[in-house]
C-alpha positions, 0 to 999 in steps of 0.5 A: 213350230209350234202346233198353232202354226202347224195346225194354221199351215194345215188349214190353208194348204186343205183349203189351197188344195181344195180350191186348186182342184176345183179351179182344175175342174171348172177349166176342164170343163168350160175347155171341153164344153162346145164355144156355142155355150159362152153362158154356161161356161160363164155359169159353170165359172161364177159358180166355182169361184162362189165356191171358192170363196166360200172354202177361203171364209171357211179357212179363215173362220177355222184360223180363227179357231186356232188362234183362239184356242177354242178347237173343237165347238162340237164338245161344246153340245 
């Protein structure tokens, strides 16, 4: 495995771990709430789905950065 593959794998694993944490956390909240609060459950599910989508987008951007060789953006400033 070369260095880029390891970095890509690390980015994917971190993103997957965060998304799984959010899914389990949202499910825990949804299961604990009473049945009367269906609208709140839908909103919570939508918010965590949005967070997960953003995390996937950030991971995709990180992979593009790794492949282009531009890994340290902060050094430009």
